[in-house]
FILUMBA-17828 format. One record per residue (C-alpha): residue in one letter; x, y, z. Coordinates in steps of 0.25 Angstrom, whole numbers, padded with zeros to 4 digits, always signed. Each point is the difference from the previous one (the first is absolute). Layout:
aXYZ ...
END
This chain:
m-0028-0103-0067 t-0005-0014+0006 g-0013-0004-0005 a-0009+0002-0014 e-0007+0012+0005 p+0008+0013+0002 a-0001+0006+0015 d-0009+0010+0003 i+0007+0012+0005 l-0006+0013+0006 l+0004+0014-0001 l-0006+0010+0010 r+0005+0013-0008 g+0008+0003-0013 m+0014-0004+0002 h+0014+0002-0008 p-0003-0004-0015 l+0010-0011+0000 i-0007-0006+0011 e-0014+0001-0007 r+0005-0004-0014 t+0007-0013+0006 l-0011-0005+0007 d-0009+0003-0010 s+0007-0009-0008 r+0001-0012+0009 f-0011+0000+0010 t-0016+0004+0000 v+0001+0014+0006 h-0012+0007+0008 r+0002+0015+0003 l-0009+0006+0011 e+0004+0014-0003 g-0010+0005-0012 a-0010-0011+0003 a-0015+0004+0000 d-0002-0007+0012 p+0014-0004+0008 d-0008-0007+0011 a-0008-0008-0009 l+0013-0005-0009 l+0006-0002+0012 s-0010-0009+0005 k-0001-0007-0013 v+0016-0003-0004 g+0004+0000+0016 p-0001-0015+0001 r+0010-0002-0012 i+0010+0010+0003 r+0014-0007+0002 g+0008+0014-0001 l-0001+0013+0005 c+0010+0011-0005 v-0001+0013+0007 g+0007+0014+0004 g-0009+0002+0012 a-0008-0006+0012 v-0004-0013+0001 d-0008-0006+0013 g-0004-0013+0005 a-0014+0004-0003 l+0004+0001-0016 m+0007-0014+0002 d-0011-0006+0005 r-0009+0004-0013 l+0012-0008-0008 p-0001-0013+0006 a+0010-0006-0011 l+0010+0011+0001 e+0014-0005+0001 l+0008+0012-0003 i+0001+0015+0003 a+0010+0006-0008 n+0003+0014+0005 f+0007+0012-0009 g+0009+0006+0009 v+0010-0004+0010 g-0009+0005+0012 y-0012-0010+0002 d-0005+0008+0014 a-0014+0002-0008 v-0001-0016-0002 d-0004-0007+0013 a+0011-0011-0002 k-0004-0006+0013 a-0015-0002-0004 a+0008-0007-0014 a+0008-0008+0008 q-0013-0007+0007 r-0006-0002-0012 d+0012-0007-0006 i+0001+0011-0010 i+0014+0005-0005 v+0003+0014-0001 t+0012+0005-0008 n+0006+0014-0002 t+0010+0007-0009 p+0013+0002+0010 d+0015+0003-0006 v-0005+0005-0014 l-0002+0015+0006 t+0009+0000+0011 d+0010+0007-0008 e-0010+0011-0006 v-0006+0003+0014 a+0014+0001+0006 d+0004+0011-0011 l-0013+0007+0003 a+0003+0000+0015 i+0014+0007-0003 g-0007+0010-0009 l-0010+0003+0009 v+0010+0003+0012 l+0008+0009-0007 a-0012+0007-0006 t-0005+0002+0013 i+0013+0004+0007 r+0004+0009-0011 r-0014+0005-0002 l+0002-0003-0016 p-0016+0001-0003 q+0000+0014+0007 a+0012+0005-0008 d-0005-0005-0012 r-0013+0008+0002 y+0008+0013+0004 l+0006-0001-0013 r-0012-0002-0007 e-0007+0012+0007 g+0011+0010-0005 h+0005+0002+0015 w+0016-0004-0004 p+0002+0014-0007 k-0005+0007+0014 a+0009-0008+0009 p+0007-0014+0000 f-0008-0011+0008 p+0002-0002+0014 l+0011-0009+0004 t-0004-0014+0004 p+0003-0011+0009 s+0010-0011-0004 l+0001-0015+0000 r+0015+0003+0004 g+0002-0005+0015 r-0014-0005+0002 r-0002-0015+0005 v-0011-0007-0006 g-0009-0010+0006 i-0008-0011-0007 l-0012-0004+0006 g-0002-0015-0006 l+0013-0006-0005 g-0006-0010-0009 r+0002-0001-0016 i-0003+0014-0004 g+0006+0004+0015 r+0013-0006-0004 a+0000+0005-0014 i-0001+0015+0006 a+0010-0002+0009 k+0011-0006-0011 r-0003+0013-0008 l+0002+0010+0013 e+0013-0007+0002 g+0005+0008-0012 f-0004+0013+0006 e+0010-0003+0013 v-0011+0001+0009 q-0003-0009+0013 i-0010-0008+0000 d-0008-0005+0011 y-0014-0010-0002 y-0010-0005+0009 g-0008-0014-0003 r-0006-0011+0007 n+0014-0007+0002 r+0013+0003+0000 q+0008-0003-0014 t+0013-0007+0002 d+0006+0003-0014 v-0001+0014-0001 a+0010+0010+0007 y-0012+0011+0002 t-0003+0004+0014 y-0013-0007+0007 h-0010+0007+0008 d-0010-0009+0007 s-0012+0011-0001 p-0005+0010-0011 v+0003+0011+0011 g+0014-0005+0003 l+0002+0002-0015 a-0006+0012-0003 r+0007+0008+0013 a+0013-0006-0007 v-0001+0005-0014 h-0003+0012-0007 v-0007-0005-0013 l-0011-0013+0003 i-0003-0008-0014 v-0013-0009+0003 v+0000-0013-0007 a-0008-0008+0010 p-0010-0009-0007 g-0015+0005+0003 g-0011-0007+0007 p-0006+0000+0015 q+0013-0003+0007 t+0006+0012-0005 k-0011+0010-0001 g+0005+0013+0006 l+0013-0006+0003 v+0006+0014-0003 d-0008+0008+0010 a+0001+0014+0008 a+0011-0006+0009 v+0009-0004-0011 l-0001+0012-0009 e+0003+0008+0014 a+0011-0009+0001 l+0005+0003-0014 g+0001+0015+0004 p+0000+0015-0007 e+0011-0004-0009 g-0007-0014-0004 i-0004-0004-0014 l-0011-0012-0002 v-0001-0007-0013 n-0011-0010-0003 v+0000-0011-0011 a-0006-0011+0007 r-0014+0002+0005 g-0009+0013+0004 s-0006-0009+0012 v+0014-0001+0006 v+0001+0016+0003 d-0011+0006+0008 e-0003+0010-0009 a-0008+0009+0010 a+0013+0000+0009 l+0008+0003-0013 i-0007+0012-0004 e+0000+0006+0014 a+0016-0003+0000 l+0003+0007-0013 r-0011+0012+0004 t+0008+0002+0014 g+0013-0003-0004 t+0002-0012+0009 i+0008-0005-0014 l+0006+0007-0012 g-0009-0006-0012 a-0004-0013-0006 g+0001-0007-0013 l-0012-0009-0002 d-0004-0009-0012 v-0011-0008+0007 f-0013+0004+0008 e-0009-0005+0010 n-0012+0002-0010 e+0005+0000-0014 p-0003+0006-0009 h-0005+0011+0010 v+0011+0009+0006 p-0003+0007+0013 a+0000+0016-0003 g+0008+0001+0014 l+0012-0006-0008 i-0003+0006-0013 a+0000+0014+0006 q+0013-0002+0007 d+0012+0005-0009 n+0010-0008+0007 t-0005-0014-0006 v+0003-0006-0013 l-0012-0008-0005 l-0001-0011-0010 p-0012-0008-0006 h+0004-0013+0005 v+0011-0003-0012 g+0011-0007+0007 s-0001-0012-0010 a-0008+0007-0010 s+0010+0000-0012 e-0003-0007-0012 h+0012-0010+0001 t-0004-0005+0015 r-0015+0000-0003 n+0002-0010-0012 a+0009-0008+0009 m-0010+0000+0010 a-0012-0005-0009 q+0009-0011-0005 l+0002-0005+0014 v-0014-0001+0002 v-0002-0006-0014 d+0011-0010+0004 n-0006-0004+0014 v-0014-0002-0008 l+0006-0009-0010 s+0009-0008+0009 w-0011-0003+0009 f-0012-0004-0010 e+0013-0008-0008 g+0002-0009+0013 r+0013+0006+0004 g-0004+0008+0012 p+0001+0015+0003 i+0013+0008-0002 t-0001+0010+0010 p-0011-0005+0011 v+0000+0011+0013 a+0006-0005+0013 e-0016-0004+0006 t-0003-0008-0012 p+0014-0008-0002 w-0001-0011-0011 s+0003-0014+0002 e+0000-0010-0011 r-0015-0008+0001 t-0001-0014-0002 
END
């Protein structure tokens, strides 16, 4: 860090122990969560805050209460809850944690595909409830012979596709642009992709531009043998349309790690036996969360030591300041 006094850092709520431990040893840390009067604390320390570490929402109104803010370090690759455009307008850098969680989420996506198609949680319950001695578990669909579509061929989407190659399935994708360095089949719309495949894996980023991207039309195109898997953001899928599609047999099933209003999951999804539902655990391994926390810390240290951010987001690119 430059200067004699350590920079003031704000935590809106508790974070990974590695983050808190390291920041406490290097900075003056202020915590809103647990404060007797969070608003009064923010009014008192807000003008001094230069760094903000978060794992949730940050809007322009909060930024305006932090006039000295230089850096928002987001714990997670997705940063749709942070108004990065508002940050850019205020000359604030936003960082996230890409790459370090790619493999973990891709692994989880493949597991969720297999669990949904082969009905593994349902088979587990069948055994535990004592039904096996009475009759074998019913035959399930298979991944064999199925065509898989990836909605969003970014870092995680590519890692999922690489894993799918080992299953010898045909891979299609949709994204904002055709990618010339892959051999997968490109479709120019989500509906077109859904119509061509049997399994649709959603890996698109969240935010207003993708809200409800997987709607009733996409689900209808996916069809009665179709499986939907979402490891991206709950907002990308129209949950009401999905519940109706599952209830009526418009699609065969769904595997979901994310939901629109987490941690609350609609009863209409829980009630369906053709779903596999996980509590947003895509990157939730000790190994990966430690790596994410370290990257948050590395971004903060690099910034306040004058070396710039390590992983700035696209809306707030870094160029060396003079």
